C-alpha positions as CSV (number, residue, x, y, z in Angstrom):
1,Y,-28.1,42.6,-23.0
2,Q,-24.6,40.9,-22.5
3,A,-26.0,38.8,-20.0
4,K,-28.9,37.9,-22.4
5,E,-26.6,37.2,-25.2
6,I,-25.1,34.5,-22.6
7,F,-28.8,33.4,-21.6
8,R,-29.3,32.7,-25.3
9,H,-26.1,30.3,-25.6
10,Y,-27.7,28.3,-23.0
11,H,-31.1,28.4,-24.1
12,V,-32.5,30.5,-21.3
13,P,-35.6,31.8,-23.2
14,V,-35.2,35.8,-23.9
15,L,-37.3,38.1,-26.1
16,K,-35.4,39.1,-29.4
17,G,-33.5,42.7,-29.4
18,S,-30.8,44.4,-30.5
19,I,-28.4,47.4,-29.2
20,A,-28.4,51.0,-30.5
21,L,-25.9,53.9,-30.3
22,T,-28.1,56.3,-31.8
23,P,-31.7,57.5,-32.3
24,Q,-31.7,56.4,-35.8
25,E,-30.3,52.7,-35.0
26,A,-32.8,52.5,-32.4
27,R,-35.5,53.2,-35.2
28,Q,-33.8,50.7,-37.6
29,C,-33.5,47.8,-34.7
30,A,-37.3,48.4,-33.9
31,E,-38.2,48.1,-37.9
32,N,-36.0,45.0,-38.3
33,L,-37.9,43.3,-35.2
34,G,-41.4,44.1,-36.7
35,G,-44.4,44.3,-34.8
36,S,-46.2,47.2,-33.0
37,L,-44.7,47.4,-30.0
38,W,-41.5,47.9,-28.5
39,V,-39.5,48.7,-25.3
40,V,-36.5,51.0,-25.1
41,K,-34.2,50.1,-22.4
42,A,-31.0,52.0,-21.0
43,Q,-27.9,50.0,-20.5
44,I,-25.9,50.5,-17.7
45,H,-24.5,48.3,-15.4
46,A,-26.9,48.7,-12.6
47,G,-30.7,47.9,-11.3
48,G,-33.6,50.0,-10.9
49,R,-33.4,51.5,-14.5
50,G,-37.4,51.5,-15.0
51,L,-38.1,53.7,-11.6
52,G,-35.2,56.1,-12.9
53,G,-36.9,56.6,-16.3
54,G,-34.7,54.2,-18.1
55,V,-37.2,51.6,-19.6
56,K,-39.9,53.1,-21.6
57,I,-42.5,51.4,-24.1
58,A,-43.2,52.6,-27.5
59,R,-45.9,51.9,-29.7
60,S,-44.8,53.1,-33.0
61,L,-41.6,53.9,-35.0
62,D,-41.6,57.3,-34.2
63,D,-41.6,56.9,-30.5
64,V,-38.9,54.6,-30.2
65,E,-36.6,57.3,-32.0
66,T,-38.1,59.8,-29.7
67,L,-37.7,57.8,-26.6
68,A,-34.0,57.0,-27.7
69,T,-33.1,60.5,-27.9
70,Q,-34.2,61.4,-24.4
71,I,-32.7,58.2,-22.9
72,L,-29.4,58.5,-24.7
73,G,-26.7,60.6,-22.9
74,M,-29.0,61.0,-19.9
75,T,-27.5,60.6,-16.4
76,L,-29.5,57.7,-14.9
77,V,-29.7,57.7,-11.3
78,T,-30.7,54.6,-9.4
79,H,-30.3,53.0,-5.9
80,Q,-27.2,51.2,-7.5
81,T,-25.7,53.9,-9.4
82,G,-25.1,56.4,-6.2
83,T,-26.1,60.3,-6.4
84,E,-23.6,60.7,-9.3
85,G,-25.2,58.3,-11.5
86,K,-24.2,56.6,-14.9
87,V,-24.5,58.1,-18.3
88,V,-26.3,56.0,-20.8
89,Q,-24.4,55.3,-24.0
90,K,-26.5,52.1,-25.5
91,V,-30.0,51.5,-25.5
92,Y,-31.4,48.1,-26.1
93,I,-34.6,47.6,-28.5
94,E,-36.6,44.8,-27.3
95,E,-39.9,43.4,-29.0
96,G,-42.9,43.9,-26.7
97,A,-44.6,41.0,-24.7
98,D,-47.7,39.8,-23.8
99,I,-47.4,39.3,-19.9
100,A,-49.6,37.0,-18.0
101,K,-47.6,36.8,-14.5
102,E,-44.4,38.4,-13.5
103,Y,-41.9,36.2,-10.7
104,Y,-38.5,36.9,-9.8
105,L,-36.0,34.3,-9.7
106,G,-32.2,34.4,-8.9
107,I,-28.9,32.7,-7.7
108,V,-26.5,34.2,-5.2
109,L,-23.7,32.4,-3.6
110,D,-24.1,32.0,0.2
111,R,-20.9,32.0,1.7
112,T,-22.1,30.7,5.1
113,Q,-23.4,27.5,3.6
114,E,-20.7,27.6,0.8
115,M,-23.6,26.7,-1.6
116,P,-25.3,28.7,-4.4
117,I,-28.9,29.7,-3.4
118,M,-31.6,29.7,-5.9
119,M,-34.7,32.1,-4.7
120,A,-37.9,32.5,-6.4
121,S,-40.8,34.8,-5.7
122,T,-44.2,35.8,-6.7
123,Q,-43.5,39.5,-6.4
124,G,-41.5,40.0,-9.7
125,G,-40.8,43.4,-10.8
126,M,-40.2,44.7,-7.3
127,E,-36.8,45.5,-5.4
128,I,-36.2,42.0,-3.8
129,E,-34.5,43.6,-1.1
130,E,-37.8,45.3,-0.3
131,V,-39.6,42.0,-0.4
132,A,-37.3,40.4,1.7
133,R,-37.6,43.2,4.3
134,K,-41.5,43.5,4.4
135,T,-42.9,40.0,3.2
136,P,-39.8,37.4,3.6
137,E,-42.1,34.6,3.3
138,K,-42.7,35.3,-0.3
139,I,-39.4,34.5,-1.2
140,V,-38.8,30.5,-1.8
141,K,-35.0,29.4,-1.2
142,I,-33.2,26.2,-1.6
143,A,-29.6,25.8,-1.7
144,I,-27.8,23.5,-4.5
145,D,-25.0,21.3,-3.5
146,P,-22.4,22.4,-6.1
147,L,-21.3,18.5,-6.2
148,I,-24.6,17.4,-7.2
149,G,-26.0,20.3,-9.2
150,F,-29.2,21.2,-10.0
151,Q,-31.8,18.4,-9.5
152,G,-35.7,18.1,-10.4
153,F,-36.4,18.5,-6.4
154,H,-34.8,21.5,-6.4
155,G,-37.0,22.8,-9.2
156,R,-39.8,21.4,-7.6
157,H,-39.6,22.9,-4.3
158,L,-39.3,26.4,-5.8
159,A,-42.4,25.7,-8.3
160,F,-44.4,24.5,-5.4
161,G,-43.4,27.7,-3.6
162,L,-44.3,29.9,-6.6
163,G,-47.7,28.0,-6.5
164,L,-47.5,26.6,-10.5
165,D,-49.5,23.6,-11.7
166,K,-48.3,20.9,-13.0
167,V,-47.8,21.8,-16.7
168,D,-46.4,24.9,-15.8
169,M,-43.7,23.4,-13.5
170,T,-42.4,21.4,-16.2
171,S,-41.5,24.2,-18.2
172,F,-40.3,26.2,-15.1
173,I,-37.7,23.3,-14.0
174,K,-36.2,23.5,-17.3
175,F,-36.0,27.2,-17.3
176,A,-34.3,27.0,-13.9
177,Q,-31.9,24.0,-14.9
178,A,-30.4,26.5,-17.8
179,L,-30.2,29.2,-15.6
180,Y,-27.9,27.2,-13.2
181,D,-26.0,25.9,-15.9
182,V,-25.3,29.6,-16.9
183,Y,-24.1,30.3,-13.3
184,R,-22.0,27.1,-12.8
185,H,-20.2,27.4,-16.5
186,H,-19.6,31.2,-16.2
187,D,-18.2,30.9,-12.6
188,A,-21.1,33.7,-11.3
189,N,-21.7,34.9,-8.0
190,M,-24.9,36.3,-8.9
191,I,-27.6,36.1,-11.3
192,E,-31.0,37.5,-11.3
193,I,-34.0,37.9,-13.4
194,N,-36.6,40.6,-12.3
195,P,-38.9,40.0,-13.9
196,L,-39.2,36.7,-15.0
197,I,-42.5,36.4,-16.8
198,Q,-45.1,34.2,-18.0
199,T,-47.1,34.9,-21.1
200,T,-50.3,34.5,-21.8
201,Q,-49.4,31.3,-23.9
202,G,-47.7,29.9,-20.7
203,Q,-44.0,30.4,-22.0
204,F,-41.4,31.7,-19.3
205,L,-39.3,34.2,-20.6
206,A,-36.2,36.4,-18.9
207,L,-37.4,39.9,-19.1
208,D,-34.6,41.2,-17.4
209,A,-31.0,39.9,-17.1
210,K,-28.2,40.7,-14.5
211,M,-24.9,38.9,-14.0
212,G,-22.1,39.0,-11.6
213,V,-18.9,37.2,-12.4
214,D,-16.2,36.0,-9.9
215,D,-13.0,38.4,-10.8
216,N,-11.1,35.5,-9.6
217,A,-12.2,33.5,-12.4
218,L,-12.1,36.0,-15.1
219,I,-8.9,34.4,-16.4
220,R,-11.4,31.7,-18.0
221,H,-13.6,34.0,-19.4
222,P,-11.8,36.3,-21.7
223,D,-15.1,37.1,-23.6
224,I,-16.3,38.5,-20.5
225,V,-13.4,40.4,-19.7
């Protein structure tokens, strides 16, 4: 949810949601969001939460409260936490989404090329390490020279690799540009959206958000500290 707050500021589209510390707060968050479908998401600084049982769909306010009761206080073990796991102290209540397609989109620093690399894949929702190991051809990559920044041809290269049509390509490039702005302005060394979804209405949304920031640059980011 912290990364998504940053995304909103840079107009990277995300769903509405709010944080809760208790099951009762979770219910109130869902009620405030409205609708009839919500997702209860454990908040820890690690990936793989869904596979570990930390992301659940709720179809009623009672479900939201029950699932929040189950998730809050649990020790969530994922491939990134180690065997000791992490205790869940917060849940994020997010509105449901009408998902048509799932993609992966990320930016990492390539220290060999001394440039950020933007990566995209049609295999959204899967562990990108697993995709890279088994089907590396399904990951599209492009290096971005920080002296010129993100350009249209970067976005077109990725969009073509994902097989997007002209209409979807325009909105995808706008999304990728905004994400690169987040990366650059926050001295990030990693941003990952898995999955990046496209709704049935054609909108691209960051359903997930992870960020890593260069420790040496934190003096410039007291809000992140």
